[in-house]
C-alpha positions in Angstrom: 0.1 -2.8 -7.4 -0.6 0.9 -7.0 0.4 3.1 -4.1 -0.8 6.6 -3.3 -1.1 9.1 -0.5 1.8 10.3 1.5 4.6 8.4 -0.3 7.6 9.8 -2.1 6.8 8.2 -5.5 3.1 7.4 -5.8 2.0 5.3 -8.8 1.8 1.9 -10.4 4.6 -0.7 -9.8 5.3 -4.2 -10.8 4.4 -6.7 -8.1 7.3 -9.0 -7.2 6.8 -12.5 -6.0 6.0 -12.7 -2.3 6.3 -8.9 -1.9 5.3 -7.5 1.5 3.7 -4.3 2.4 7.0 -3.0 3.7 8.7 -3.8 0.4 6.0 -2.0 -1.5 6.4 1.1 0.6 10.2 1.0 -0.1 9.4 0.7 -3.8 7.3 3.8 -3.5 10.3 5.6 -1.9 9.0 5.4 1.6 6.6 7.8 3.3 6.8 11.5 3.0 7.7 13.6 6.1 3.9 13.8 6.7 3.2 10.1 6.1 2.7 7.3 8.6 2.7 3.6 8.4 0.0 3.5 11.0 -3.4 3.0 9.5 -2.3 1.9 6.1 -5.1 0.7 3.9 -5.2 -1.8 1.1 -8.1 -1.7 -1.3 -8.5 -5.2 -2.7 -11.0 -6.5 -5.3 -12.4 -10.0 -4.9 -13.2 -12.4 -7.7 -16.7 -11.0 -8.3 -15.5 -7.3 -8.3 -16.3 -6.2 -4.7 -13.7 -4.0 -3.1 -12.8 -4.6 0.5 -10.6 -2.4 2.6 -7.9 -4.2 4.6 -5.6 -2.7 7.3 -2.5 -4.7 6.8 0.6 -5.5 8.8 3.9 -4.5 7.2 4.8 -8.2 6.9 1.6 -9.1 5.0 2.0 -10.1 1.3 0.4 -8.1 -1.5 -2.0 -9.6 -4.0 -2.2 -8.6 -7.7 -4.0 -5.3 -8.3 -3.8 -4.2 -4.6 -4.1 -0.5 -4.1 -2.2 0.9 -1.0 -3.2 4.1 0.6 -0.7 5.8 3.0 -2.3 8.2 5.4 -1.1 11.6 6.6 0.1 11.6 10.2 -1.8 14.0 12.5 1.2 14.6 14.7 
């Protein structure tokens, strides 16, 4: 998976079995002081190549090649 935006260590990481969104955030070092877990987005490609945007819960499991975007908090 890949994580970018307001995280301490953006980049590509190995997806562990049954990894949740919360575990992925921890792998990326957590959010920055400006980051928020509200409004997270996962960009997910389906089997024919279309990309959909999902707003996950922290307990949702990741899929191979998911891209997580962490937004900046406005407050």
